[in-house]
N, C-alpha and C positions, 0 to 999 in steps of 0.2 A: 806306832804312829799310823801305819796303814790301816790297822784294825779300827783305830779311833776315827779315821777319815771315813771308813766304810760305815761305822756306826752313826757318825754324823750325817752321812749321806742318807742312810735308812731313816734317821730321825727327821731329816728335812723332807724326805719323800712322804713320811707319815704325816707330817704337818700339812703337806700339799694335799694328800688324800683326805685328811680331816677337813681341810678348808673346802675341798670340793664337795664332800658330803654335807657340810654345813650349808654350803651354797645351794646344793640340791634341795635340802630341807627347807631353806628359806624360800626358794622358788616355789616349792610345792605348797608352802603355807601362804604365799603371797596372794592377796585377794584384790585383783584388779577389776574395775568396772568400766564398761563402755556403754554409754547410753545416748539416745538420740531423741530429738524433738524437731518439729519443722522449723522453728524460729531460733536463729542464733541470737544470743544476747547482743543488743545493739552496741553496748559499751560495758566497760568494767567499772565505770564511775557510778556509784549508787545514788548520786544526787542529780544526774544528768537526764535520765529518762525514767519516768514513773510508769513502768509497764511490768506485767507479771514475768515475762521472760528474763528481764534484767534483774528485778528484785528477787525472784525465786532462785536464780543462779547465785547471785551475790550473797544471799543469806548463808551460804556455805563458807564464805570467805570473810565477810564483814559481820559485825555484831552491833546491836543497839543497846539502849539502856534496858529495854525489856524485849521479850520474845514470846512466841506462842509455843505451847507444848503440843503433844500429839493430838490432843482433843481441842486445839485452838484456844485454850485458856491462856491468859497472860501470866507470865512468870518472870522472875528476875534474870537478867543477863549481865551486862556490864554494870548495872545497878543491882546491889544486893537487896535493897528495899526502897520504898518511897512512901511519902505521906502527904496529905493535903495541908496547905498553909492557910487554914481557915477557908475563905472563899477567894484567896488571892493567887492560888496556883499550887504547884507541887514541888516538894523537895525530894531529890534523888540522892541516895547514899551509895557512892560508887564502890565497886569491888577493888580491893587492893592487890598489888603484886601481879597485875595483868600486863602482859607484854604484847606489843605489836609483832608482826611476823619478822620485822627487821631487828627486833630486840629492844626497841624503844619502849619506855614506860608509858602506860596509859594513865592520864590524869584528867581533871576537870577542864583543863585548858583545851584538850582535844574535843571534849563535848561542846564547849562554847564555840570553838572554831568550826566544828561540823554543823552546829546549829546555824551559825552565820552563813555558812556555805550553802546548806540545804534550804534555807529560807530566802536566799538571795534572788534577785530578779532573773539571774541566769539559770536558776535551778528549776527542774520540772516537778520538784517536790515541795515548792513553796506553800501550796495550799494547806499542807499538813499543819503549818504553824500560824494559820490565820488567828487562832485564839490567843497567841503569845504576845505579851506586851514587852517583856524584857527577860533576859537570862542573866543570872548573877552567880558568880563563883563564890562559894562560902569558904572553902579551903580546897586542897588538892583532891579530895575525895568526896566533896559535897557540892551540889549545884542546885539552884532554884530556877524553875521555869514559872515566871509570873504571868498570869493571864488577865485579859481585859475584864473578865467576869468569871464566876465559878464555872468550872469545866470538869464535871465528874467523869467524862469518858476520855480525858486527855491521855492517860497512860496507854489505853487501848489504841488510841489514834496514832501512836508513834512506834508501833511494833516493827515497822520496816525502816525506821530512821537509823541509818548505819553510821558508825563513827570512824572517821579517818584520823590518821596521825598528823597533827598540825605541822610538825617539823618536816616530815616527809613531803607533804603537799607543798609547803612553801619552798623547800629546797629544789623541787622539781617543777616549779611554775604552775602548780595546779590549785591555786588558791580559790578559784571559782570553777564550777562545772561548765561544760559546753554541750548543748543538745545536738547541734548539727555540724560541729567541727570537732577537732581533736585537741586534747591536752595529754600530759603524761599519764594521767589517771584513766584515760580512755583504754589504753592497752596494758596498763600495769595496775597492781593492787597491793595494798599493805594494810591488812585488817588485823583483827585479833581472833578471828573465827577458827573453827576446827580444821579448815583446809587452806592451803596456800596456793596461789597462782604460780604454776610451774612454767607454763608457756601459753601463748595466745596467738592463734592464726584465725582472724575473723573469717567466718564463712567456711572454715575447714575443720578445725578442732581446737578445743581449749582443754588443757591438762591441769588437774589439781592434784596436790600431794598433801598428806596429813601434816598438820601443824603439831609436831611432837611436844611443843611447849604450851599447848592449850591449857587454860586454867581449869576447864571442866573435866568431868569424868568421861573417858573415852568409851563409847558404846557401839563402835563400828569396828570392822576388821579390815578396812580398805587400805591398801598400800599405794593405790593410784586410781584416779577417776578421770576418765576422758569423755568429754562431751563432743558429739559429732552431729552437727545440724544436717538433717535429711528432709528436704522439703517435700519430696514425692512420697506419699503414704505407702504405695505399693513397694517402693524401694526399701522403706523402713521395715515393713513386714518381712520382706525377703531377707534383710539383714539379720533380723531376729531368728528366723527359721534356719538360716545357714550358720548361725553362731558368730557372725561378724560383730554383732552388738548384743549386749546382755539384757537391755531394757529399752523399750520404746514408749513414748508418751506424746500423743495418744495412739491407741489402737484404732484404725479406721473402723467405723461402725459396721461396714460390710464384711470385716474380717474378724468380728468378735467371736462368732461360732468356731471359726477356723483355729484361732489361738486357744480358745477354751477347750477344744477337743484334741489338741496336739500334745502328745506325750513329751514331758520335759519342759513344758511351758506353763505359766500361770497367768490367768487374766485377773487383774485387780480392778474392781468395779465399785463406783460410788457416785454421789451427786456433788458436783462442784458448787461453789458459792456464786459462780459467774452467770449473769443474765445476758443473753444475746438480744440485741435490739436494733431497730432502725432509727437513725437520726435525720433531722431536716435542717436545711439552710434557712432558719428562721430570720436571720438578719440580712439576708441578701435581698435587695430590691428587685432583682431580676434573675431568672434562671441563667446558668452559665453554659448549659449543654443541651439546649432545646433547639430543634430545627425550625420551629415556628413561633414559639412563645418567648421572645427575647426581651420584651419590654416590661415584664412583670414576673412575679414569683407566686404561683398558685399555692405553694406550701405555706405562705403567710396567712392563709385562710384556714381556720380550724375545720371547716367542712371538708376541705380537700385532704387534710391530714387524717380526719376520721374516715374518709373514703379509702385512703391507703390501708388503714387497719382493717376495714371491712372487706377489702379486696384480697387480703392474705389469709389463708387458712393455716394458722399456726399448728393445728392438730395434724393436718396433712404433712407439714414439714417434719414434725416429730415422727410421724408414722413412716413416711416414705424416705426422707433424706437422712433422718437420724436413726432409722430402723427401730423405733420405739425406745431408744436409749436416751431419753430426755424427758423433761416435764414442761408443759406449756406454762408460760409466765404471764402474770397479770399486772405486775409492777416492776420497778427497777431493782428490787431485791427478792430473793426467794422466801418462801414461808419459814425457812429455818433461821432467818436473820432476825436479830433483835429489832423491834420497831416495825416489823411487817404489819401492814394495815389490813385488818380483816374488813374494815369499813369500805376499803377501796379494792377489794379482792375480786369483784365481779368484772370480768374482762369484756371490752368491746369485741364482739365475736364476728365470725366470718359471715358476710352477707353481701355477695357480689351485686345483687340487684340494688341493695341499699347504697352500695358504693357508687354505682352509676347515677342513682337519683341525687346523691349529694353533689356529685360533679356537675350535674345539670343545674342544681340550685346555686352552685358557686359560680355559674357562668361559663362552664366548660362542657357543653353538651357533646362536643366532638373529642373531648379529652385533650391531651397535650403530651409532648415528649420531654424527657429530662435525662440527666446523667446520674447513674447509680454507681457509687464507688464502693469497692469491696476488696479486702485482702484475700490472698489465695494460699497463705501459709501460716495464719495466726490462730483461727478457731477451727473446731472440728467441722469439716465439710463446708467451710465458709463460702467458697466459690459456688459449690453446688446449691447451697441455700439461696445465694443471690440469683442464680440462674432460674431456680424454681419461682422465686418471688417476682422476678422480672416478667416471667410468663403470666403469673396471676395478675399482676398489675396491668399488663398489656390487654388482657381480656376485659378488664374494667375500663379501658380507655386511656390508661397512663402508660405510654410506651417508654420503657426504660432502656437507655443506652448504657449497658454494663461495661465498666472498666475494672478489671481485677488485676492486682499486682502484689508483689512481695511486700511484707509489712515494713521492711526497711525503707521502701519508697512511699508506703501508704501514710504513715504518720506525718511526714513533711507535707504531703498533699493536703491532709485534713487541716494541719496548722495554717496552711496558706489559704484555706477556704476554697479549695478547688473541688467542689462537689455541689450537687443539688440535694442528694440524699446519700446516706452512707451507713455501713454496717459497723456496729460497735459491740464489744463485750465488756462487762464491768463486774469485777469482784470487789466488794467493799472491804478495804483493808482493816476496818474496825469491826466487821461483822455486824454493822449497825446501819439502819435505814437512813441515818443522817448523812452518811458518807457520800452516796451518789447525789444527794441534794446539793451538798457543798461543791462537789466537783463538776457535776453534769448539768445542773438546773439553775443554780444561783447565777445572777448576772455577773459576767466576767469583770473582775476588778483586780488588776495586778497589785495595786497598793495594799488592798486588804487580803491579797493572796486567795481569792475566791474564783470559782468557775474556770479553773485552768484547763478542764477537758470539755468545756461547753463550746465545742467547735461551731455549733449552729448559731450561737449568739442569742439564744432564748433569754427573755427577761420578763420577770413578774415581780412587781413591787411587794406583793403580799408574801411571796416565797422569801424574798430578801429580808423582809421584816421578821418572819418567823424563824429563820435559821439561827440567829444568835440566841433567841429565846429557847429553842430546842437544845442548843449546845450547853446552856447553863442550867436548865431545869432539872432539879433533883427529884421532884415528885413524879413517879412513874406514870400515873394516870394522866396528869396534866401534859407531860411530855408526849405520851402516846396520842392524846387528842390533837396536838399540833402536828404530829407526824401524819395522822389520819387526814387532817385538812390539806396538808401539802400533797399527799399521795392522791387524794381525790382531785385536786387541781391539775396535777400532772396527767392523770388519766383523762379527765374531761377536756383538757386543752390539747390532748394528744401531743405532748411535748416530744415523746418518743413512742415508738411502737414496740412494746416488749414481745419477744417471740418465745424463747424457751430458756430453761435453766440447763446449762451444758452438763453433760455427764463426765465423770472421771473414768477413763478407760486406759489403763496401763497394761502392758504385756511384758513379762520377764521370763528368764530362765527359772525353773522351779527351785533352784538352789539359792535363790536370793530372798532374804527376809527384808521387808521394808515397811514403812509406815506411809499410808496415803492420806494426806490431809485435805480438807475441803477447799483450801486455797490453791491446790494443784502445785504446790512447791515440792520439789524432790529434795528432801533433806538427807544428805549423805551421812550425817552423823548417826543416823538410825539404820543404816544398811549393813547387813552382814552377808557375805558370800560363803556358803557352806560347802 
């Protein structure tokens, strides 16, 4: 009996030792990732805020009917396949046996619910669905998106349309998104994607864990991924150098050489799809932030807007502020985008004397003062860019009162119209030149879901007339001719001042394998820690 007890005790001890060894092996093979960017996702709701920090982060948690692969090509996601319904729209054949993170089945009801939610007045994504007339469920795994006219690029246009579980949203009072307030979906998530939301502390950290029940093939080895927002670039670099974080996005341009030359670190470099630009308060009858010109708005005069562009040396900004890590932009999309206009590729260049002459012609020989709004944690060197441009504009006679702020405060200010001029970056979700026209240039129309990011209130009847024709035109040459006409009008009317195409600059530990896409989305499903 005593022997048996001793043997049992040794057996139990052996089990304990084995468990400890297995635990140590598990810990050794555990691949955790800590990464940082300046901007914390504003919300966990994929329909509430149409911005890259939100969409990029939530693409790891939620999924859409389609998605983009490593080379930005469209492929199936929750839809296995799709086909056009003549010229009436598109049919999507949904993937079967897909589960949401809480175990609920994915069906066409969830797609219809998500469409109604994402296209609603409360959603920031409603413009995506301007071409849609009606959505009809055929059966549990087939759904039709019927459009007002033939729309050959519709599948590309909804790559970031993410699907919520209808039952979960309704049970938690999140039937509609909220841009500037909170719902249950603001801090919680229930998608079908490769990662689940484990915890969320806004402004502090957000933790994701693998979805072991994901329908697709697992190509990562992460056991935990923690996002830590770090607004100060120097602090982010220090965190990477000390090993407190494993990856930072972006690397400050002034630290590119330092990261590139550091043993144990890798610099990942490329060109993003995002164009950085200046926007104007076209629709304001008077300046809001001028010391002396409070009864009119000089920016309503195209001569003044052209003077702004001539006063700014985009080449100097790229050279000095971006340290050569960018490309000067001539229009609202980069040359890599479909529909880029070679016909409108000649940029209004730097000409400070010409700027002063135009101000004089416009009736402002002594110039004027105005308010320039700028984020300080959204784009690479955003505040530094605005300071440099403010100095250039002041030299030409336009004295800029610069107000820089965190992006969480910046978007509400722009939506409220609290600016005379502002900085904006735009990455076309469809990788097509039609995209910024629809969002940034077309006359704002909530009913038609157009112009949702046209903060300045620009309006041009010809642009409004051409947009639906561009959207439905199948002939490539005819479509390009219309895009050329629009791009030329945008340039000649100086609707925006394009500055540069932003670079992709990520820094990581050298044991991290990743894919860097042109949309600047960090896709955890392709990350391996070796």
